[in-house]
N, C-alpha and C positions, 0 to 999 in steps of 0.2 A: 564538543571536540574529545572528552576524555572517551566518551563510545567509540569515535573514530580510531582513536590510537588504541583500544582495545582491540577492535577489528583487524588493524592490521597487525596486532602481534599474534592473534589466532589465525589470520590467513598465512602468515610467515610461518607458524608452527606445523599448519596443515601443508603447506609446501614443503617443509623438512621433512616431515612424516611420510609424504607419498614418494619423495625423493628417497627416503631410507629404504621404505619397502620395495621399491623398484630395482634400488640396488641390491637388495637381499634376493631379490627373485632371479635378478640377473645371474648372480654368483651363487646359486645354489645348484648345486653339482647333479651332472646326469650319470646314470649308472646302464651299462650295456652289458649284460650277463649272456656268454656264450656257451652253450653245453656241445661237446663232441661225444658224443655216446659211445661207450665203451673203451674211453681213451684210457689207457691204463697208465698209471702214476709213472712208471718206468720209460713210457714210450719216446719222452722228448729225448734221453739219452741214448737210448737204443738204436733208435731211427736218425741220429743227429738232424734235427730240427734248426735250422738257423732262425726264422723268425719268432719260433717259441723262446729258442734260447736269448733272442737278443729284447725280446718282452720282460723275460723274466729277470734280467740284468737290471732293467729300469725300474722292476716294482719289488713285489713281495711273492714267494713262494713257500709250498709245503712240499715236504717230498712225497707224502702221501696225504690225502684224504679219506677217511672212510666211509663207506656210505653205511647207510643203515641197512638193518634187516629186514626183509630178503635183499639182498644185493641185485634187485632187478629196475628194470628201466621206469615204469610207471611209478613205482613207490618213491623211488628217490628222486626222480625228477619234481614231484609234488612234494615231497620234503624240502627240497632245496628252496621252495618258494612259498614254504608255511612255516618252518622251523620247527615242524613234528615229527616224529618218530609215524613210521607206516601204520603201526599198531596204535595210534592216536588220531592220525587224520583220515584212517579209514579204508585209503586206497592200499590196501594190504598186499596186493599182488598184480602181477598183468593180467592173471586168469585168477578169479577166486568165485566161491559161490556166497552168495548173501541168504541166511537164514529167514531173515523177515519178510523177503519178497519170495522165497524159494527160486531162486533164479542165479544165473550165473553171469559175471562180469567178465568180459573180455577185451582186449584193447583192438581188436578187429571187430568188434559189435558197433558201429557207428552210433546206434541210438543210445545205449549204454554208455557211452564215451562222454557223449553230451548230456547225459542225466546228471543234474547236480546234486541228487539225492545220494550220489555214492561219494561225494568230496567234502571232507570238512575242512575245518581251519579258516584262516582268512589269508588267501592268496597277496603277494606282494603288489601287484597290479591294484588289488583292491584298497590294500594299507595305503598306498601312493593317492588314490582317489579319493578317499577318506581325508586326507590332507590337503586337497586342492590342488593335485598336481594329475598330469596325464600319464597313460601309461599303453605300451605295445608289446606285442609278442610274434613273434612268426615261429610259430609250430612250437609250443611248449604244453605237457601236460596240464590240463586244466583250464587252458587259455581259452579253449573254445566250447566252454560250458558256462552257463549262465549262473557260476557258484553265488548263494543268496541273492541271486537277481542280478548281478552284475557281471558283464564283461569285458575285457581290458578296451580301452577306448580305440584302440587298433589291432585286430587280430586276424589270422588268415585259418580256414580251416586245412587241416593237415593233408599235403600232399607231395610225396617224397620226389616226385617228379621234377619239382618247381628247381631250377638250377642254381645251384649254391652261391654263384656270383650274384644272383638275382636277389637272394637273400639278406646278402651284405650288402647291395646297393638299397635295399630299404632302410638300413638303418641311417644310412646318409640322408635318406630323402624324409625321414621322420625328423631327424636333428635339423634340416633345412627349414622346417614348417617355422611359421609365426611364432612368436613367443609363447601366444597364449594357447595354440594348439602342439606343441611342441611336449613329446613323452619325457617324462625325466627318467623312467625305468624301460629298458627294451630288452627283451629275453628272445634268444634266437636258438635254434636247434639243427643240429646235424647228425645223421644217423650213419654214415657211411664206414667210419672206422669201426662201429658194433658190427654193421653188416657183415663186413669183411673178416672181423676177428671169429665170428661164428662161423664162417664158411670154411676158413684156412686156419685158425687158430691163431693166437697173437706173435707166433713168429713166422706166419705165411709172408710170401713177397706181395701177396695183394693187400694184406693189412698194412706192410710197410708204405705201398702207394697210397691207401686211404689216410694214413698218418701224414704223408708228406702232401697230399692235397689239403688237409686241415692246416697245416704250417703255411700253404701258400694263402689261404683264406686268412688265416692271422695278418700276413703281410699286408693283403690288400686292406684289411678293416684297419689297421693301425696307419698306412699311408693315406688311406682316405679321410680319417679323422685329423690329420695335420691340417685340412683344408678347412675343417669346421672351428672356428674359434668358441669354442664353448668347453667349460669344465667337464670333460667327460672320462671317467673312470670305467677300465674294463676289466673284468673278472674272465678268465677262461676256466672252465670246469667239464665235470663228466659226473654220470650217475654211479658209474660202476668200473671194474677193469675187466679181465678176463682170463681164464683160467684154460689151460691146454688140455684137452681130454683126449686120451689112447683110445684107439679103436680096438679094445683087447676084449675078448667075452668075460672076463672077471669083473669089468668096469660096469657092467649091465646089471641092475638087480630087478627082475622081471617081476611086474605087479601082480601077474597071475599066480607065480608061486608065492610071493608076498602074501597074499590074501585068499589062499587056497583053505577049504574047509570053513570058511566063515559065510555066514547067510547074507547075501547082499541086501536083504531087505530089512536086516539091524542096523546098516550104516551107511553112510555117501562117502565116497572115496574121492578126493580131489589131487592130482598129481601135479605138481610142479617141477618136476625132475631133482632138484637140488634139496627138495623138501616136499612135504605132503600133509595133507590133512585128512582126518576123518571125523566126519561129523554121526555120531551115535543117535539113531532114529529109535530104536528100543533102548530106553536108558538102563532098564534091568540088565541088559548084556554089555554094559560098559567094561566092567572089572574083567570078566571073562575074555572079552575082544584083546582088551589091552595085554592080560597075561598070555595069549596065544602069540601075539605080535611082537610083546618082549622077549620071548623066548626063542624067535627069529632073527632077533638082532645080529647084523654082521654088517659092517661099516655105516650103520646109522644108528641113531639114538631115538627111541621114541618116549615121548614126554606126555601125561596128563596135562592138559592147558593149565592146571594152577601151577606146575612143575615146571615149565617152560623157563631156562635160563634166564634170570632177571636182565643181564646185559644185553639180551636181545630186544628188550622194552616190547614184547611180543605176545602177551597173554591175556590181555584183557579187551579183546576185541570180539564181537557176536562173530565176525568173518572169519577167526582163528579156528579151526576144528577142536573138537573135544579131546582127540588125539592128536598129535602133532610129530612128524618125521623130521630130523635134520641129518641129512648125510654128511659123509666124511668127504673132504674135496677129493676130485677125482672118481668118484663113483656117482650115479645117478639111478634114478627110478625110471624103468620104461617098458611100453607093452610089447611083450613077444610078437603078438599078433600084429602091432604096426611096424615092427620092426621087419617082420619078414616081409610085408608088402613094399617097404622100401628100404633093400639092403644097402647097407652104409658100406662106399667104397674106399672112402679117404682113411688115411692113416691118423690124422688127428683132427680136432676140430675145435672151436672155442665154446665155452659155457662160463656163466656166471649165476649169482643166486646164491654162493656158498654163505656160510657165517663168515664176515668179515675179519671177525676177531682171530680166526685160526687160520685164514686163507689171506695171506698178502697180495696175493694176484687180485683180489678182489678190490684194491686200493686204487681211488681216482687222482685226477689231478686238480689244483686249485691254485691259479695264479692271478695276481692281482696288480694292475698299473694304471696310473692315473695322477693328475695333477692333488687330489688329497690322499695318496698313496705313498708311504715311506718308499725309498728308494733301496735295491740291495738287502732285504730283511730276509730270513729264513724263518718259518715259521714250523714250530714243532707239530706232529701229525695230530688233526683231530676231525672230530665227525661232523658230519656235513649239515645237522642241525643248526650250525651256528652261521651259515651264511646268511640266512635270513636278516637275523639281528644286524650283523654286519652291514648288509644292505642299509638296513633302515637307519642306522646309525650314520652312514654315508651322506643319507638324505634329510637327516636331521629330523626325523620323525622316531615316536614309540612304537613298539610293536606291541600286540597283545600278550597275554600270558602263554607261553610257548615252550617247548623242551631246550630250543637253542639259549645262549648265555652270551650276550653280546660281549662280554669281558674276555672270550676266548680271543677274538681277532681286533678288538677295536685298539689294541696296541700298534697295528701297523697302519693306523690312520692319522695323518699330520694333525697338530693340534691347530 
């Protein structure tokens, strides 16, 4: 009789435990992070975006989120999902030289983009998977690469012709999956604001149109989530802002002039327009090359790798050159030969990549709203390395050792 009584107690406890676990699973939040590439921190006010403004009223927002250096697309999208500076996760630019393989990485080289060799850190989708949840991504840097041997549970290879509304609909479709198959983290990417910003500058009419299209997509997303009875938290963000470049001769620093009288057998030059690298092949010539280039400083600074300013967090990765150039905002390195082949007729265009510490136009957006986010909170400006631990905190999981600090954004999470 006593044994039966004990069995009943054990059965009751197991039922309670299963109920508790299921309840915890059902109430575990979901996170949808949306990136509008190149969406500058001031576009919401500049272009009077009703859906963004309504989103901000109901959640938390910062005036500007600082990208990591360099303020380029691939490094910063990957920083957002790893919590590491580009100099630490290894994706140091959109295009870079890798000395270990003696090869060049480029965002347009499909084989390189899908090669996990180039990607360090633990992406958020893998952190989620390690904690028993599923993940999904619709075009995010690294999401189509088996980093550490793992891909998101649901992902798409990048194809910018996919209609924007179809991408938003995919979010609804994923969240409507059965609970066991439903992703708790979804990342989704749109490029149109960046594309038009490059072509027409941040003040161009086509850029405004792209911002307003983004606003419409925000409205579509938030309206659709009302019909999904789940605790979904939404983050609207970007990788960087945009700087208006003037088409004037003095803004061009021609690389032919910069590198004249140097023996190209002694070095490899990697130009990223707003900054550049020199990898020294003949180490005996490093001081000589540095001295010659130092004497030519005009609207740029040249550093030996060890002397790159600490606030850039960009001096201890082998994919960074032995010598490194940082340009003053408004100037760029260009090849005169290439410019003559492609005469530029526009008065202005948009550029990013400058040092965000001295170029406020590089600032991006960060807005968050949802059942686990405090309403009407203004956040001081912060660096984008802190987004990753914020997402982890929302999902109740612990990130690995990273550059970001959960304390920076945890104050906007409801207790």
